[in-house]
N, C-alpha and C positions, 0 to 999 in steps of 0.2 A: 433123053436123058440125062447125058453128061452135063447139061446144063441146068437142069432141076437139082443137079446135087450140088452144083456150083452154088447157085443162088441158097439153096437151104444153109451150106455152109457159112456164107455171108451174115443169114440172118443171126446162125449160131453165134457168132464173129459181135452182131451189134448186141445183140441179146446181151452176153457177157460184158463186152463194154461199158453197157447201162448200168449193167448192177453194179460194175467197179466204180463208176462214178459216181451214183448214188451213195455205196459206201465211204466214198471219198467225203463225200458234201455231208455225210449223216456225220462222220468222222472229228471233220473239220469245226461242225458247230458243237458238236459235245466239245472238242479242246475248247472252244473260245468261251461258252460256257463254265466249264472247269478254271478258264484261265479269268473271268470275272469274281469268280466267286470268291478263288486264293486274293485276288487284290482287293477286295470287300473286306475278306477277313484280314489284312495286312493293315489295311486304314482301320479296323476296328481296332485292332492291337495298338495302332500310335496312337487314335486318340484317350482309347484308355490309359497307355502308360504317362502320355503327358498329364490328363486328369490326374491321376495318383500320384508322380511328380507333385503338383501343384499342393497336395492334401485336400482334391476336392474330390468330390463323386458327379454320377451324371446324373441324379438328379436336381431337380431346383432346390436352390434355395431359400427358404421363408427369413427375410433377417427383421431381427427388433428394430424399432422404428427409432433412427437417429436423425437428428436437426440437420447436421449436418447431409446427410441422402437425398435432403430435397433441394440439395441447391448446386449445380456445376462444379461450382469451386468450393470445395469443402473447409476452406479456410476462415470461409465466411459465416457456418453456422455456430451458433452461440457466440456471437459478438456484434459489436455496432454495426461491424458490414452489413449483419441480416435488415436490419430496419434501414438500410440505404437501397438496398431491393427492395425491398415492396414499396418503399414510400419516396424514393429518391426525386419526384418532384413534388411532394409534399411539404408543408411546415410539420417540423416533430420539434414536440417539447417532451423531455423526457418526467418534469415534473408538471403538476395541474396549476402553477403559479409562476407568470413571467411576471418580475417588478417592474414599474418605471415609476421615476423620480417625480414626474408632474403629475401623475396622473394614477387615480384608486377612486372605484366604485363603490358607493355602500355597501355595508354590511347585508349582506342575503341577496345580494348579486352575481352573478354569474357575468361576465363577457372576454372577449378577445380582439387580438388586432392580427394579421397575418400579412406577412409581405411575399404577395405571390413571386415576385421576382429574382427574390434572391432565399427564397424556403425559409423565413426565419419568423419565427413568433415572436411580435414585438411587445408585445403585452399580453398576460391573461390568467385571467380572478375562476376559480372554479372549472377550469378548460375541460376536467374530467367528471364532474360530477352532475349527476340523474337531476335533468330538469324537464317541464313540462314545455313541447315546442309550441303548442297552440295552433294556430295558420302557418305558424312557419311549414308544419306537414306537408300544405300546399304545393312545395315544391317538389317532394317527392312523386304527388300524386299528378303534376303536370308534367314532369319530364319521361313516366310510365306514357301519357295521351302522348307523346311528343313522338314519344319511340313505335306503338301502335301501329302507324300508317295507316290511319283511320279520320285523320282530321277535316278529311273534307265528308266523311259521313255522316246523314241525319239522325239525329238522335231524339226520338218522342219519350220526352217526361213522366215517369209514373208516379204512382199515388209514392211510393218505397222510396223515391226520390226526395220526398217533403216531408218524410217522416223525422224530425229533426226538433231537438229543444227548444223550447220555449223564449224566446228573444235570441236567438240566434242570428249572423248575420245573414242576409238569404237575398238570392235576388228578385226573390217573387214569382218564378214562374209557376204554372197551373200545370194541373194533368192535362195530357196532350196537345202542349207545346212544341214547337219544331224548331230546333235549334242544329247546328254543325256542332261537331266534336270541337271545331276550331274553336266558336263561337264560344261553347262554354270553358275553355281553358284562357280566353279572355278574359271570362267572367270571372273564371278562379285567380288570375294573377292580378286582376286591373281591382276589382272590389271586394275579392274574397268573400265571393260565395259557397255556403255549404250546402246549396240545392245543386249548384253548378258541381261540386266537387264530389258529391251522392251519385250523381246521373253519368259521370265520367266514369267515376269505379263500377254501376251498373254494367254501363255499355263495356269498356273495354276489357274488365275482368270476367263476364258473364255474372256474377252476382259481388258486392262486397266484400265478402270471407275470400275467393277466392282473391279478389282485387288487394286484400290487404295482405294476402300471401305474397302476392309478386312485390309488391311495396318493401316488406322484407326479406325477401329474397335478394333483392337491387341494393337494398341499404346494407347487408353482408359481403356481397360484392363490391361494397366501395367499403369495407373494411370497418363499417361503422359499427363496432362491437359494443357501444355505450347506449344501442337503440332498440326498439319494439315500436312499432305501430298496431294501433289496433280499429283505425279507421283512416278515410280518407281526407277526412277533414283538418283533425285536430284539436275536437270538442272535447272536453275533460272526460279523463279515462283514468283509472290511477296506476295500467300499466301501459297505455301509451308514451313514452317519453323517450329523449334521447340526453344528449352533452353540447355545448358549448364546442367540442371539437368533432362531434359528430355532424352537427351544421354547418361548419366549416367544410367537412367531407363533400357534404349534399352541395351547398352551393357551389363550391368549387367544380363539380360536376355539372350541376345543370350551367355553368355557364360558358359550356362546350355547346350548349343548342343556341343557335341563334334565333330562333322562334321566341324562347326563354328568355331573352335579354330586351328584344323588340317590344315584348307585350309588358315586361315587368317595367320597363322606361317611361309607359304610358300616362298620363295623368290623367286621362278621361278614356271612357269607351262606350260606345253606343252602341246596341246589341238590334239588328234588324229581325223578325221573326213571325212565325205563324202562329194562329192558335187553333184549336184542336177543329174550330168550324171552318176554318181554312182562311181566317182575316188577318191582315198584317196589325202586328203589334210592334213596339221599340220602345226598350228601357235604355237608361245613359246612367254611366256613375263615372264618382270619381276614386282618383287612387285612394286606396289606405294610406298608401304612404306620403308623408307631410311633405317631406323633401319636394316632390313629385308636383303636389298641389300647393305651394309656395307657403303653406303655412309652418313651415321650418327653413333658415336658411344655412346650407352646410357650409363651413368653412371659405374662406378666400380658397380657387385654383382648385377644389377639390369636386369632381366629377359624377354623380352617381349615374351607374352603370346598369342598375337593376337587385333584386335582392325582395324579400315578403318580409312584409309586416305577420305580428300574430299577438292576440288579446285573449286573456279568459281572467277569471278570479280567481284561477289557482294559480295559473302560469304569469300572472302581471302583463305588462305591457314589454313585448320582445320584438327587435330587429333585427335583421341578418342584411347587412348590405355588400355588394359587389361596389368599389369604388376605383378611380384613377386619380394620381397627384397630377402636379402640374409637367411632370415628365411624362406623361400618358404609363406610370408605373402601375399595376394592376392591385389591389389589398381586397381583404377581408376583413369587415369588423363587423363583432356580434354585441348585443348588451340584450339581457334577460332580467325576470320578473324587474322591472321598473317599476317605480307606486303609482306614474300617472303619465300620459303621454309626455306632459311638457317636459318631465327629467328623463325620459325615454331620450327625446331629442338632444337638450343636454350632454349629457352623459356618452351619446353619440359621438355629438362635434367634440368631446374629449377626444375622444378618439381620434376619429378624424385630425384634428390639429396636428396628429403626431406625423402622420403622410407625407408633408411637406417641408417636415424639421432638415 
């Protein structure tokens, strides 16, 4: 009996002890929660006081547009330094004309000469005037094809690729012909085939309209603010235009593509492909650049590195060239709207004579 009482007494003590420990744990938890809440209130109050002291509010502010806000260093906003940020590696001219005593293009023509090593416009006439680019357009078409990563893909010529104005320059492909995208780019740059341009646009863009959107987006990314494309080949359209300066921007970008330079230096190109019935076919083309074919001779110690010709009745005869002088320094030269091809190359030579002076 006595032992039973002892056991009961121990149980009561244990039970009281357990209840006491539980109460203590609850109090500690409550105290901790109150302490955290207290610290949170203090921290929030301090943040509020800091913002009040600065004259701000806790809400996000909507700032009105200021050009300075677009730059990390505000002192360059709205100043000549701003242009350097955008175009520190580009040739920039504040006006549309840069005179050269020994050089002058005839009335109605535009052109320019750019020293890429020193980011300098050596000569310019009508630099920002609107011109029709004709097949110089195809530089943009070629770059988008090269960017696509589809050069080894097989492209089947479709009827819509051949629906071009009568008399325009074409390679002579037929519906069902099978070529690689790389072969089409060669035909585009060497021979300036409009059917090649249409096939590239349809294949790369899904359709010509979407491809033209890609062209205009790329042009915008290069700062070609005076340009609007309406087709991938440059056939005449009232709203398909550019400026000599934008042509410089386009060729300056194109020269970063190794394949573009390799192809645009070729004097001839032979394409081997398949007709729809599986039979083999081959076509050979000569370059439209008379410097490459030997029909025109550049000045001494001038090397042709690439470029693109363009000719329509509205655009006249046009040529944009990447060259280097005797010291390996690169230049871009542009002549637009020459009356004949002979005059085009004569005037281009006047520009090129300046790069070794």
